[in-house]
All heavy atoms as an XYZ file, in Angstrom:
942
protein
N     -13.470      8.756    -12.759
C     -14.430      7.871    -12.162
C     -15.847      8.219    -12.575
O     -16.135      9.396    -12.609
C     -14.221      7.803    -10.702
O     -14.604      8.949    -10.114
N     -16.662      7.331    -12.763
C     -17.978      7.563    -13.193
C     -18.915      7.738    -11.933
O     -18.946      6.923    -11.093
C     -18.447      6.368    -13.981
O     -19.865      6.509    -14.259
N     -19.688      8.842    -11.993
C     -20.611      9.067    -10.949
C     -21.779      8.093    -10.922
O     -22.412      7.824     -9.877
C     -21.225     10.426    -11.069
C     -20.272     11.536    -10.598
C     -20.902     12.928    -10.570
N     -20.618     13.498    -11.926
C     -21.363     14.415    -12.449
N     -22.349     14.947    -11.819
N     -20.982     14.908    -13.613
N     -21.959      7.428    -12.080
C     -23.058      6.443    -12.087
C     -22.639      5.134    -11.523
O     -23.377      4.420    -10.790
C     -23.521      6.269    -13.590
O     -23.752      7.485    -14.119
C     -24.799      5.375    -13.636
N     -21.423      4.690    -11.837
C     -20.982      3.371    -11.497
C     -20.431      3.340    -10.020
O     -20.461      2.298     -9.378
C     -19.883      2.903    -12.373
C     -20.333      2.512    -13.817
C     -19.117      2.123    -14.585
C     -21.307      1.347    -13.689
N     -19.964      4.480     -9.496
C     -19.288      4.438     -8.175
C     -20.226      3.973     -7.128
O     -19.801      3.125     -6.258
C     -18.776      5.842     -7.811
C     -17.934      5.869     -6.549
C     -17.403      7.151     -6.341
C     -16.508      7.119     -5.047
N     -15.690      8.271     -4.785
N     -21.476      4.344     -7.024
C     -22.381      3.877     -5.982
C     -22.625      2.288     -6.076
O     -22.914      1.680     -5.124
C     -23.711      4.570     -6.137
C     -23.381      5.822     -6.935
C     -22.194      5.408     -7.754
N     -22.514      1.747     -7.288
C     -22.751      0.368     -7.505
C     -21.541     -0.474     -7.231
O     -21.585     -1.553     -6.686
C     -23.156      0.133     -8.986
C     -24.526      0.769     -9.391
C     -24.684      0.608    -10.851
C     -25.630      0.201     -8.637
N     -20.308      0.094     -7.540
C     -19.099     -0.670     -7.431
C     -18.508     -0.562     -6.037
O     -17.882     -1.539     -5.525
C     -18.084     -0.175     -8.425
C     -16.732     -0.852     -8.265
C     -18.642     -0.436     -9.909
N     -18.664      0.477     -5.334
C     -18.096      0.702     -4.032
C     -18.395     -0.273     -2.962
O     -17.613     -0.903     -2.361
C     -18.328      2.094     -3.489
O     -17.815      3.075     -4.386
C     -17.663      2.353     -2.118
N     -19.746     -0.635     -2.806
C     -20.103     -1.676     -1.872
C     -19.422     -3.059     -2.233
O     -19.057     -3.781     -1.303
C     -21.621     -1.782     -1.898
C     -22.043     -0.455     -2.488
C     -21.015     -0.050     -3.426
N     -19.386     -3.394     -3.456
C     -18.776     -4.656     -3.915
C     -17.244     -4.651     -3.607
O     -16.678     -5.640     -3.079
C     -19.011     -4.878     -5.389
C     -20.593     -5.063     -5.641
C     -18.316     -6.121     -5.876
C     -20.969     -5.095     -7.052
N     -16.612     -3.468     -3.808
C     -15.173     -3.386     -3.552
C     -14.913     -3.530     -2.051
O     -14.016     -4.254     -1.644
C     -14.674     -2.082     -4.100
N     -15.765     -2.865     -1.270
C     -15.552     -3.053      0.229
C     -15.812     -4.419      0.733
O     -15.166     -4.911      1.571
C     -16.490     -2.012      0.959
C     -16.131     -0.540      0.755
C     -17.227      0.369      1.444
C     -14.814     -0.275      1.331
N     -16.833     -5.086      0.149
C     -17.132     -6.504      0.490
C     -15.954     -7.407      0.121
O     -15.619     -8.223      0.984
C     -18.375     -6.901     -0.188
C     -18.630     -8.339     -0.044
C     -19.188     -9.016      0.991
C     -18.471     -9.381     -1.068
N     -19.342    -10.356      0.745
C     -18.819    -10.579     -0.556
C     -17.932     -9.363     -2.347
C     -18.758    -11.777     -1.188
C     -17.792    -10.460     -3.081
C     -18.219    -11.625     -2.511
N     -15.432     -7.156     -1.050
C     -14.252     -7.980     -1.485
C     -13.092     -7.755     -0.608
O     -12.324     -8.687     -0.264
C     -14.025     -7.731     -3.021
C     -12.864     -8.604     -3.421
C     -13.022     -9.903     -3.707
C     -11.600     -8.039     -3.781
C     -12.013    -10.718     -4.151
C     -10.537     -8.831     -4.248
C     -10.789    -10.152     -4.425
O      -9.813    -10.953     -4.920
N     -12.782     -6.470     -0.193
C     -11.656     -6.205      0.599
C     -11.814     -6.870      2.021
O     -10.848     -7.403      2.527
C     -11.527     -4.667      0.762
N     -13.045     -6.919      2.560
C     -13.216     -7.592      3.783
C     -13.110     -9.119      3.561
O     -12.628     -9.834      4.535
C     -14.641     -7.330      4.328
C     -14.808     -5.908      4.883
O     -13.785     -5.332      5.260
O     -15.927     -5.394      4.880
N     -13.498     -9.597      2.475
C     -13.378    -11.036      2.216
C     -11.909    -11.516      2.045
O     -11.633    -12.678      2.377
C     -14.099    -11.379      0.856
C     -14.414    -12.823      0.557
C     -15.264    -13.453      1.576
C     -14.996    -12.901     -0.889
N     -11.037    -10.601      1.648
C      -9.602    -10.943      1.487
C      -9.010    -11.375      2.773
O      -8.089    -12.168      2.858
C      -8.822     -9.804      0.822
C      -9.142     -9.670     -0.685
S      -8.432     -8.244     -1.429
C      -6.703     -8.554     -1.133
N      -9.422    -10.737      3.890
C      -8.956    -11.140      5.237
C      -7.683    -10.432      5.805
O      -7.354    -10.645      6.808
N      -7.122     -9.564      4.952
C      -5.908     -8.880      5.501
C      -6.281     -7.958      6.614
O      -5.484     -7.661      7.541
C      -5.167     -8.171      4.384
C      -5.829     -6.987      3.726
C      -5.763     -5.759      4.209
C      -6.626     -7.200      2.548
C      -6.404     -4.660      3.577
C      -7.196     -6.210      1.909
C      -7.115     -4.894      2.463
O      -7.709     -3.835      1.824
N      -7.473     -7.305      6.633
C      -7.839     -6.425      7.740
C      -8.076     -7.154      9.001
O      -7.893     -6.684     10.042
C      -9.205     -5.762      7.312
C      -8.962     -4.731      6.187
C     -10.289     -4.039      5.888
N     -10.131     -3.130      4.763
C     -11.166     -2.660      4.057
N     -12.378     -3.043      4.314
N     -10.868     -1.821      3.053
N      -8.480     -8.422      8.900
C      -8.710     -9.272     10.123
C      -7.397     -9.548     10.793
O      -7.381     -9.961     11.963
C      -9.462    -10.591      9.759
C     -10.812    -10.331      9.208
C     -11.447    -11.638      8.715
O     -10.899    -12.677      8.741
N     -12.716    -11.513      8.206
N      -6.295     -9.583     10.011
C      -4.954     -9.741     10.538
C      -4.277     -8.437     10.951
O      -3.108     -8.471     11.378
C      -4.167    -10.537      9.475
C      -4.837    -11.755      9.019
S      -3.948    -13.220      8.734
C      -2.453    -13.164      9.562
N      -4.996     -7.372     10.855
C      -4.425     -6.068     11.295
C      -3.639     -5.378     10.286
O      -2.949     -4.405     10.554
N      -3.684     -5.729      9.022
C      -2.958     -5.110      7.938
C      -3.803     -4.136      7.181
O      -5.030     -4.165      7.086
C      -2.427     -6.178      6.985
C      -1.470     -7.233      7.581
C      -1.144     -8.311      6.563
C      -0.156     -6.522      7.981
N      -3.081     -3.238      6.563
C      -3.690     -2.289      5.571
C      -3.298     -2.724      4.238
O      -2.352     -3.494      3.974
C      -3.130     -0.871      5.729
C      -3.602     -0.255      7.084
C      -3.101      1.184      7.205
C      -3.562      1.855      8.473
N      -3.221      3.239      8.523
N      -3.942     -2.241      3.180
C      -3.779     -2.726      1.791
C      -2.405     -2.464      1.370
O      -1.730     -3.299      0.758
C      -4.775     -1.988      0.875
C      -4.604     -2.373     -0.646
C      -5.104     -3.637     -1.008
C      -3.894     -1.598     -1.490
C      -4.869     -4.023     -2.322
C      -3.647     -1.953     -2.826
C      -4.304     -3.188     -3.225
O      -3.994     -3.508     -4.554
N      -1.754     -1.269      1.693
C      -0.420     -1.022      1.274
C       0.654     -1.822      1.932
O       1.782     -1.905      1.522
C      -0.060      0.426      1.469
C      -0.557      1.320      0.407
O      -1.053      0.733     -0.702
O      -0.498      2.660      0.494
N       0.256     -2.514      3.034
C       1.197     -3.528      3.690
C       1.449     -4.718      2.781
O       2.425     -5.466      3.040
C       0.684     -3.993      5.044
C       0.642     -2.815      5.978
O       1.380     -1.854      5.906
O      -0.179     -2.953      6.997
N       0.565     -4.943      1.819
C       0.687     -6.122      0.937
C       1.445     -5.767     -0.410
O       1.571     -6.730     -1.169
C      -0.758     -6.677      0.604
C      -1.638     -6.972      1.780
C      -2.991     -7.276      1.306
C      -1.104     -8.003      2.652
N       1.902     -4.586     -0.586
C       2.431     -4.170     -1.817
C       3.768     -4.949     -2.139
O       4.625     -4.985     -1.287
C       2.771     -2.673     -1.820
C       1.622     -1.791     -1.836
C       0.832     -1.852     -3.191
O       1.427     -2.010     -4.196
N      -0.436     -1.899     -3.099
N       3.794     -5.428     -3.341
C       5.072     -6.085     -3.808
C       5.352     -5.739     -5.192
O       6.004     -6.417     -5.934
C       4.987     -7.596     -3.566
C       6.347     -8.233     -3.618
C       7.331     -8.003     -2.643
C       6.753     -8.966     -4.730
C       8.536     -8.611     -2.725
C       7.925     -9.582     -4.767
C       8.902     -9.420     -3.772
O      10.163     -9.932     -3.845
N       4.696     -4.660     -5.758
C       4.861     -4.252     -7.128
C       6.201     -3.570     -7.207
O       6.491     -2.633     -6.582
C       3.728     -3.211     -7.388
C       3.908     -2.436     -8.756
C       3.793     -3.094     -9.911
C       4.353     -1.152     -8.698
C       3.979     -2.354    -11.150
C       4.531     -0.489     -9.902
C       4.328     -1.010    -10.997
N       7.054     -4.133     -8.094
C       8.445     -3.661     -8.313
C       9.108     -3.456     -6.925
O       9.158     -2.307     -6.341
C       8.406     -2.296     -9.145
C       7.988     -2.553    -10.524
C       7.586     -1.395    -11.336
N       8.537     -0.245    -11.357
C       8.323      0.801    -12.057
N       7.258      0.948    -12.780
N       9.189      1.782    -12.049
N       9.690     -4.531     -6.437
C      10.200     -4.545     -5.099
C      11.227     -3.325     -4.758
O      11.170     -2.787     -3.695
C      10.927     -5.870     -4.898
C      10.279     -6.802     -5.873
C       9.829     -5.821     -7.040
N      12.093     -3.018     -5.757
C      13.096     -1.982     -5.490
C      12.386     -0.679     -5.359
O      12.788      0.234     -4.501
C      14.126     -1.959     -6.603
C      13.613     -1.521     -8.009
C      12.984     -2.718     -8.720
O      13.098     -3.944     -8.376
O      12.353     -2.395     -9.761
N      11.240     -0.405     -6.077
C      10.501      0.758     -5.997
C       9.818      0.926     -4.586
O       9.798      1.891     -3.973
C       9.522      0.908     -7.097
O      10.126      0.729     -8.316
C       8.639      2.149     -7.049
N       9.249     -0.206     -4.182
C       8.592     -0.231     -2.853
C       9.629     -0.041     -1.748
O       9.332      0.642     -0.806
C       7.813     -1.647     -2.668
C       7.334     -1.726     -1.257
C       6.711     -1.743     -3.699
N      10.791     -0.593     -1.851
C      11.797     -0.454     -0.869
C      12.254      1.074     -0.745
O      12.430      1.613      0.346
C      13.143     -1.317     -1.161
C      12.860     -2.742     -0.919
C      12.498     -3.040      0.494
O      13.062     -2.478      1.447
N      11.494     -3.958      0.775
N      12.377      1.740     -1.885
C      12.662      3.143     -1.883
C      11.546      3.975     -1.271
O      11.846      4.879     -0.482
C      12.971      3.610     -3.261
C      14.328      3.211     -3.793
C      14.528      3.814     -5.204
O      13.712      4.504     -5.768
N      15.634      3.426     -5.825
N      10.316      3.612     -1.527
C       9.157      4.295     -0.953
C       9.056      4.013      0.518
O       8.738      4.899      1.324
C       7.908      3.826     -1.606
N       9.398      2.845      1.054
C       9.413      2.536      2.421
C      10.479      3.423      3.123
O      10.295      3.750      4.318
C       9.724      1.084      2.641
C       8.584      0.121      2.318
C       9.024     -1.349      2.450
C       7.382      0.392      3.162
N      11.592      3.660      2.527
C      12.574      4.607      3.051
C      12.124      5.930      3.270
O      12.729      6.767      3.973
N      11.055      6.332      2.613
C      10.585      7.794      2.659
C       9.478      7.942      3.699
O       8.945      9.015      3.858
C      10.143      8.205      1.260
C      11.271      8.226      0.236
C      10.708      8.549     -1.078
N      11.832      8.510     -2.055
C      11.955      9.125     -3.207
N      10.875      9.762     -3.563
N      12.943      8.952     -4.004
N       9.001      6.857      4.296
C       7.946      6.987      5.309
C       8.449      7.674      6.475
O       9.700      7.715      6.816
C       7.496      5.544      5.768
C       6.839      4.742      4.720
C       6.517      3.307      5.374
C       5.490      5.353      4.305
N       7.509      8.363      7.209
C       7.877      9.050      8.380
C       8.238      7.981      9.507
O       7.818      6.811      9.292
C       6.746      9.918      8.965
O       5.658      9.138      9.210
C       6.320     10.975      7.921
N       8.962      8.267     10.501
C       9.340      7.294     11.583
C       8.030      6.726     12.155
O       8.026      5.440     12.434
C      10.087      8.072     12.524
C      10.685      9.193     11.837
C       9.703      9.601     10.726
N       6.995      7.451     12.344
C       5.731      6.849     12.900
C       5.068      5.910     11.924
O       4.608      4.855     12.393
C       4.783      8.072     13.199
C       3.502      7.643     13.822
C       3.684      7.004     15.133
N       2.323      6.441     15.620
C       2.247      5.937     16.778
N       3.204      5.978     17.658
N       1.031      5.419     17.139
N       5.013      6.226     10.713
C       4.410      5.273      9.673
C       5.264      4.045      9.562
O       4.658      2.981      9.425
C       4.355      5.986      8.294
C       3.357      7.109      8.205
C       3.450      7.793      6.818
O       4.442      7.872      6.231
O       2.393      8.206      6.357
N       6.586      4.192      9.557
C       7.424      2.936      9.537
C       7.212      2.109     10.785
O       7.155      0.832     10.657
C       8.920      3.385      9.395
N       7.108      2.702     11.931
C       6.867      1.943     13.227
C       5.549      1.241     13.091
O       5.381      0.083     13.509
C       6.970      2.868     14.469
C       6.626      2.219     15.707
C       7.580      1.371     16.338
C       5.348      2.250     16.256
C       7.203      0.697     17.554
C       4.991      1.638     17.343
C       5.937      0.841     18.012
O       5.610      0.188     19.199
N       4.493      2.000     12.716
C       3.146      1.407     12.627
C       3.134      0.234     11.634
O       2.505     -0.806     11.960
C       2.119      2.421     12.167
C       1.822      3.489     13.304
O       2.244      3.279     14.461
O       1.253      4.446     12.918
N       3.800      0.324     10.533
C       3.863     -0.704      9.564
C       4.513     -1.930     10.180
O       4.119     -3.087     10.026
C       4.621     -0.219      8.296
C       4.577     -1.305      7.169
C       5.239     -0.717      5.936
N       4.962     -1.494      4.753
C       5.663     -2.631      4.450
N       6.609     -3.004      5.191
N       5.261     -3.341      3.343
N       5.716     -1.679     10.761
C       6.439     -2.819     11.428
C       5.601     -3.490     12.463
O       5.554     -4.765     12.623
C       7.777     -2.345     11.931
N       4.839     -2.679     13.241
C       3.985     -3.269     14.274
C       2.822     -4.120     13.676
O       2.509     -5.263     14.147
C       3.329     -2.139     15.121
C       2.507     -2.689     16.230
C       2.951     -3.223     17.431
C       1.051     -2.622     16.125
C       2.076     -3.769     18.291
C       0.181     -3.071     17.046
C       0.714     -3.711     18.212
O      -0.021     -4.175     19.131
N       2.252     -3.636     12.575
C       1.204     -4.328     11.917
C       1.674     -5.712     11.324
O       1.044     -6.740     11.388
C       0.522     -3.457     10.756
C      -0.354     -2.436     11.377
C      -1.124     -1.824     10.187
N      -0.347     -1.356      9.133
C       0.126     -0.072      9.033
N      -0.061      0.734     10.057
N       0.828      0.314      8.036
N       2.951     -5.642     10.742
C       3.587     -6.901     10.184
C       3.773     -7.894     11.288
O       3.581     -9.051     11.193
C       4.834     -6.578      9.474
C       4.641     -5.808      8.195
S       3.779     -6.793      7.003
C       4.127     -5.882      5.639
N       4.335     -7.461     12.470
C       4.575     -8.357     13.585
C       3.342     -8.960     14.106
O       3.286    -10.203     14.438
C       5.326     -7.516     14.666
C       5.693     -8.295     15.851
C       6.578     -7.519     16.844
C       6.947     -8.377     18.032
N       7.765     -7.594     19.092
N       2.249     -8.126     14.197
C       1.004     -8.704     14.725
C       0.426     -9.666     13.742
O      -0.118    -10.721     14.147
C      -0.023     -7.526     14.972
C       0.344     -6.721     16.187
S       0.424     -7.650     17.739
C      -1.207     -8.201     17.877
N       0.474     -9.454     12.462
C      -0.053    -10.287     11.457
C       0.728    -11.637     11.434
O       0.175    -12.683     11.358
C      -0.103     -9.684     10.044
O       1.205     -9.538      9.567
N       2.045    -11.565     11.596
C       2.801    -12.831     11.695
C       2.483    -13.647     12.957
O       2.421    -14.790     12.900
C       4.320    -12.475     11.612
C       4.849    -12.047     10.333
C       6.329    -11.615     10.518
C       4.771    -13.179      9.291
N       2.195    -12.976     14.046
C       1.778    -13.593     15.328
C       0.456    -14.251     15.147
O       0.275    -15.445     15.473
C       1.777    -12.552     16.423
C       1.339    -13.130     17.675
N       2.208    -13.999     18.447
C       0.206    -13.026     18.458
C       1.591    -14.283     19.597
N       0.403    -13.791     19.578
N      -0.537    -13.582     14.518
C      -1.835    -14.180     14.355
C      -1.760    -15.325     13.356
O      -2.486    -16.272     13.461
C      -2.851    -13.097     13.940
O      -2.471    -12.481     12.723
C      -3.110    -12.025     14.935
N      -0.884    -15.225     12.345
C      -0.741    -16.306     11.375
C      -0.219    -17.484     12.074
O      -0.587    -18.682     11.766
C       0.135    -15.774     10.197
O       0.340    -16.890      9.400
N       0.807    -17.400     12.969
C       1.364    -18.400     13.734
C       0.286    -19.145     14.573
O       0.337    -20.377     14.796
C       2.576    -18.006     14.425
N      -0.574    -18.338     15.131
C      -1.641    -18.838     15.998
C      -2.861    -19.461     15.197
O      -3.666    -20.141     15.748
C      -2.185    -17.786     16.944
C      -1.228    -17.242     18.017
C      -1.799    -16.126     18.757
C      -0.638    -18.312     18.897
N      -2.905    -19.248     13.873
C      -3.883    -19.700     13.060
C      -5.305    -19.194     13.412
O      -6.256    -19.992     13.361
C      -3.945    -21.263     12.960
C      -2.647    -21.805     12.427
N      -2.327    -21.709     11.120
C      -1.713    -22.503     13.038
C      -1.219    -22.335     10.845
N      -0.786    -22.779     12.133
N      -5.331    -17.953     13.865
C      -6.663    -17.360     14.136
C      -6.544    -15.777     14.003
O      -5.463    -15.215     14.118
C      -7.142    -17.658     15.540
C      -6.210    -17.164     16.659
C      -6.877    -17.611     17.989
C      -5.946    -17.152     19.168
N      -6.524    -17.447     20.390
N      -7.631    -15.163     13.555
C      -7.508    -13.745     13.347
C      -7.506    -12.911     14.676
O      -7.692    -13.475     15.782
C      -8.866    -13.412     12.620
C      -9.755    -14.459     12.996
C      -8.872    -15.712     13.221
N      -7.234    -11.684     14.569
C      -7.242    -10.795     15.721
C      -8.653    -10.652     16.289
O      -9.632    -10.934     15.562
C      -6.699     -9.426     15.380
C      -5.258     -9.262     15.052
C      -4.940     -7.911     14.525
C      -4.402     -9.445     16.297
N      -8.739    -10.238     17.608
C     -10.119     -9.896     18.133
C     -10.754     -8.841     17.243
O     -10.045     -8.003     16.639
C      -9.877     -9.432     19.502
C      -8.483     -9.972     19.857
C      -7.714    -10.141     18.603
N     -12.032     -8.838     17.100
C     -12.797     -7.956     16.204
C     -12.477     -6.479     16.413
O     -12.300     -5.689     15.528
C     -14.299     -8.195     16.371
C     -15.115     -7.440     15.351
C     -15.856     -8.350     14.531
C     -16.821     -7.615     13.631
N     -17.039     -8.233     12.430
N     -12.158     -6.001     17.689
C     -11.956     -4.663     17.904
C     -10.540     -4.231     17.480
O     -10.212     -3.097     17.350
C     -12.033     -4.339     19.437
C     -11.199     -5.061     20.390
C     -11.822     -6.442     20.816
O     -12.823     -6.752     20.394
O     -11.101     -7.147     21.580
N      -9.697     -5.202     17.087
C      -8.330     -4.808     16.630
C      -8.185     -4.968     15.119
O      -7.183     -4.647     14.582
C      -7.317     -5.727     17.245
C      -7.167     -5.504     18.699
C      -6.025     -6.475     19.291
O      -5.545     -7.354     18.607
N      -5.765     -6.201     20.624
N      -9.256     -5.373     14.432
C      -9.324     -5.309     12.984
C      -9.167     -3.933     12.459
O      -9.608     -2.917     13.087
C     -10.578     -5.928     12.443
C     -10.778     -7.383     12.673
C      -9.925     -8.220     13.357
C     -11.858     -8.182     12.228
N     -10.485     -9.532     13.402
C     -11.613     -9.550     12.687
C     -12.992     -7.999     11.476
C     -12.489    -10.566     12.384
C     -13.819     -8.977     11.158
C     -13.583    -10.255     11.666
N      -8.607     -3.794     11.231
C      -8.496     -2.469     10.564
C      -9.838     -2.212      9.895
O     -10.236     -3.081      9.031
C      -7.343     -2.506      9.571
C      -7.241     -1.218      8.748
C      -5.980     -2.713     10.292
N     -10.438     -1.113     10.170
C     -11.729     -0.762      9.598
C     -11.458     -0.255      8.187
O     -10.368      0.215      7.792
C     -12.420      0.187     10.452
O     -11.763      1.449     10.462
N     -12.514     -0.243      7.385
C     -12.433      0.345      6.019
C     -11.974      1.840      6.019
O     -11.207      2.266      5.124
C     -13.766      0.191      5.320
N     -12.382      2.577      6.959
C     -12.087      4.050      6.973
C     -10.616      4.197      7.450
O      -9.998      5.251      7.123
C     -12.989      4.771      7.852
C     -12.923      4.575      9.367
C     -13.865      5.419     10.115
C     -13.893      5.117     11.544
N     -12.634      5.490     12.272
N     -10.026      3.275      8.129
C      -8.619      3.394      8.580
C      -7.689      2.764      7.494
O      -6.432      2.929      7.650
C      -8.371      2.628      9.892
C      -9.124      3.299     11.047
O      -9.353      4.484     10.947
O      -9.474      2.613     12.016
N      -8.208      2.014      6.556
C      -7.380      1.375      5.545
C      -7.139      2.401      4.433
O      -7.694      2.330      3.393
C      -8.138      0.149      5.005
C      -7.205     -0.665      4.083
O      -5.977     -0.429      4.014
O      -7.770     -1.586      3.520
N      -6.204      3.352      4.761
C      -5.885      4.360      3.737
C      -4.538      3.979      3.038
O      -3.713      3.213      3.452
C      -5.743      5.746      4.401
C      -6.974      6.243      4.991
C      -4.620      5.699      5.505
N      -4.391      4.503      1.809
C      -3.225      4.228      1.008
C      -2.035      5.139      1.430
O      -1.825      6.174      0.888
C      -3.516      4.448     -0.453
C      -4.666      3.630     -0.999
C      -4.356      2.175     -1.057
N      -3.189      1.879     -1.845
C      -3.138      1.572     -3.176
N      -4.315      1.562     -3.779
N      -1.985      1.250     -3.767
N      -1.304      4.743      2.454
C      -0.241      5.506      2.954
C       1.044      5.465      2.128
O       1.969      6.395      2.229
C       0.049      5.203      4.468
C       0.693      3.817      4.639
C       2.041      3.692      4.697
C      -0.173      2.658      4.729
C       2.547      2.360      4.893
C       0.433      1.484      4.832
C       1.773      1.334      5.002
O       2.333      0.074      5.113
N       1.199      4.353      1.424
C       2.411      4.195      0.672
C       2.297      4.615     -0.834
O       3.437      4.812     -1.461
C       2.815      2.658      0.715
C       4.222      2.307      0.331
C       5.271      2.933      1.234
C       4.437      0.775      0.499
N       1.192      4.666     -1.392
C       0.954      4.976     -2.712
C       1.529      6.246     -3.166
O       2.192      6.305     -4.226
C      -0.591      4.875     -3.089
C      -0.828      5.093     -4.546
C      -2.341      5.003     -4.822
C      -2.623      5.202     -6.335
N      -4.040      5.142     -6.647
N       1.385      7.417     -2.455
C       2.093      8.603     -2.917
C       3.550      8.494     -3.025
O       4.118      9.050     -3.888
C       1.571      9.674     -1.879
C       0.494      9.044     -1.110
C       0.552      7.581     -1.207
N       4.157      7.766     -2.108
C       5.542      7.624     -2.088
C       5.958      6.727     -3.291
O       7.054      7.031     -3.932
C       6.124      6.999     -0.827
C       5.755      7.811      0.430
N       6.507      8.988      0.628
C       4.957      7.572      1.441
C       5.981      9.542      1.753
N       5.111      8.691      2.317
N       5.274      5.786     -3.583
C       5.573      4.806     -4.728
C       5.453      5.664     -5.999
O       6.319      5.565     -6.879
C       4.625      3.643     -4.788
C       4.992      2.677     -3.574
C       4.822      2.877     -6.077
C       3.990      1.461     -3.456
N       4.452      6.437     -6.207
C       4.207      7.304     -7.380
C       5.357      8.311     -7.538
O       5.827      8.506     -8.592
C       2.893      7.984     -7.311
C       1.651      6.989     -7.498
C       0.307      7.726     -7.272
O       0.343      8.925     -6.734
O      -0.693      7.095     -7.576
N       5.797      8.833     -6.473
C       6.950      9.771     -6.504
C       8.182      9.143     -6.922
O       8.930      9.651     -7.819
C       7.140     10.416     -5.131
C       8.190     11.446     -5.008
C       8.305     11.936     -3.592
O       7.274     12.044     -2.870
O       9.400     12.333     -3.136
N       8.496      7.898     -6.395
C       9.703      7.126     -6.825
C       9.605      6.807     -8.290
O      10.552      6.950     -9.057
C       9.820      5.865     -5.994
C      10.896      4.921     -6.574
C      10.163      6.235     -4.606
N       8.374      6.337     -8.804
C       8.307      6.047    -10.192
C       8.506      7.290    -11.106
O       9.135      7.189    -12.125
C       6.856      5.459    -10.426
C       6.815      4.028     -9.841
C       6.584      5.310    -11.905
C       5.469      3.354     -9.813
N       7.906      8.446    -10.716
C       8.151      9.690    -11.499
C       9.658     10.031    -11.533
O      10.190     10.406    -12.561
C       7.356     10.826    -10.902
C       5.917     10.759    -11.188
C       5.198     11.978    -10.573
C       3.691     11.826    -10.749
N       2.966     12.870    -10.059
N      10.336      9.851    -10.426
C      11.762     10.171    -10.328
C      12.575      9.173    -11.290
O      13.456      9.571    -11.982
C      12.336     10.079     -8.976
C      11.859     11.268     -8.152
C      12.346     11.061     -6.637
O      12.965     10.175     -6.302
O      11.879     11.947     -5.937
N      12.138      7.886    -11.312
C      12.847      6.957    -12.159
C      12.592      7.258    -13.630
O      13.476      7.139    -14.447
C      12.261      5.573    -11.863
C      12.740      4.869    -10.599
C      12.141      3.614    -10.272
O      11.187      3.134    -11.067
O      12.483      2.925     -9.314
N      11.304      7.685    -13.996
C      11.111      8.071    -15.324
C      11.923      9.288    -15.760
O      12.419      9.371    -16.859
C       9.584      8.285    -15.570
C       8.740      6.980    -15.406
C       7.234      7.308    -15.406
O       6.828      8.566    -15.287
O       6.454      6.439    -15.466
N      11.983     10.238    -14.853
C      12.722     11.468    -15.126
C      14.169     11.135    -15.286
O      14.943     11.612    -16.222
C      12.530     12.529    -14.057
C      13.293     13.821    -14.290
C      12.987     14.788    -13.160
O      12.244     14.536    -12.219
O      13.582     15.907    -13.309
N      14.767     10.242    -14.445
C      16.126      9.819    -14.507
C      16.465      9.138    -15.815
O      17.429      9.389    -16.514
C      16.531      8.956    -13.356
C      18.018      8.637    -13.230
C      18.273      7.849    -11.970
N      17.890      8.548    -10.757
C      16.875      8.077     -9.944
N      16.246      6.957    -10.235
N      16.625      8.695     -8.880
N      15.503      8.302    -16.276
C      15.589      7.558    -17.511
C      15.610      8.534    -18.702
O      16.392      8.399    -19.614
C      14.462      6.543    -17.729
C      14.525      5.794    -18.935
C      15.390      4.735    -19.143
C      13.718      6.097    -20.013
C      15.427      4.011    -20.357
C      13.699      5.416    -21.225
C      14.581      4.402    -21.369
N      14.765      9.592    -18.659
C      14.648     10.573    -19.715
C      15.941     11.377    -19.812
O      16.528     11.478    -20.844
C      13.530     11.557    -19.471
O      12.336     10.777    -19.336
C      13.411     12.522    -20.556
N      16.509     11.774    -18.661
C      17.754     12.585    -18.638
C      18.935     11.665    -19.036
O      19.882     12.119    -19.732
C      18.026     13.236    -17.350
C      17.173     14.403    -17.178
C      16.092     14.478    -16.417
C      17.378     15.642    -17.686
N      15.486     15.750    -16.492
C      16.297     16.481    -17.253
C      18.301     16.211    -18.543
C      16.217     17.859    -17.624
C      18.253     17.560    -18.845
C      17.181     18.364    -18.458
N      18.983     10.400    -18.688
C      20.053      9.462    -19.030
C      20.098      9.173    -20.426
O      21.210      8.789    -21.053
C      19.999      8.187    -18.144
C      20.367      8.470    -16.681
O      20.905      9.525    -16.432
O      20.125      7.549    -15.846
N      18.980      9.130    -21.138
C      18.895      8.725    -22.528
C      18.677      9.919    -23.435
O      18.255      9.693    -24.648
C      17.826      7.663    -22.707
C      18.129      6.378    -21.954
O      19.210      5.925    -22.063
N      17.111      5.848    -21.265
N      18.966     11.070    -22.991
C      18.742     12.256    -23.840
C      19.865     12.318    -24.865
O      21.000     11.983    -24.647
C      18.827     13.570    -22.994
C      18.564     14.804    -23.789
S      18.628     16.262    -22.666
C      17.264     15.968    -21.655
N      19.431     12.693    -26.096
C      20.381     12.837    -27.269
C      20.530     14.324    -27.497
O      19.574     14.993    -27.817
C      19.822     12.010    -28.496
C      19.733     10.584    -28.189
C      20.732     12.322    -29.614
C      19.127      9.717    -29.245
N      21.762     14.770    -27.461
C      22.050     16.193    -27.719
C      22.454     16.289    -29.234
O      23.354     15.637    -29.672
C      23.227     16.684    -26.872
C      23.472     18.111    -27.177
C      22.739     16.507    -25.386
N      21.781     17.132    -29.929
C      22.070     17.288    -31.347
C      22.809     18.622    -31.516
O      22.309     19.654    -30.970
C      20.737     17.309    -32.195
N      23.842     18.590    -32.244
C      24.596     19.792    -32.510
C      23.962     20.511    -33.714
O      23.474     19.951    -34.692
C      26.120     19.463    -32.864
C      26.784     18.980    -31.637
C      28.204     18.750    -31.964
N      28.867     18.347    -30.768
C      29.965     18.666    -30.306
N      30.724     19.590    -31.021
N      30.553     18.233    -29.303
N      24.045     21.817    -33.690
C      23.489     22.656    -34.753
C      24.569     23.114    -35.769
O      25.639     23.406    -35.431
C      22.676     23.779    -34.298
C      21.484     23.260    -33.490
C      20.688     24.465    -32.984
O      21.075     25.673    -33.131
N      19.509     24.171    -32.436
């Protein structure tokens, strides 16, 4: 990351994330992940029980607010500092394991 560009891009990125509206529905960015569904499902299985419960609660609340056609009260919105990437490390771990499994499965043994 560039030290010169970061101060310029960060406010725009935060503004855009607020504009997307998922925080107003009580969701975090990783709640929206659908990149390679089987990978995300494996990563979801690696969450701690507390993280899994919190995610299910956020999903339930967002579905409820969607059915009511209005956002949550302002004090229940997810703030930018609370919107952390809780699923990304698990997804990266699953991808690395898949790559390693592919490498070992396709290894060619040469006799000398």
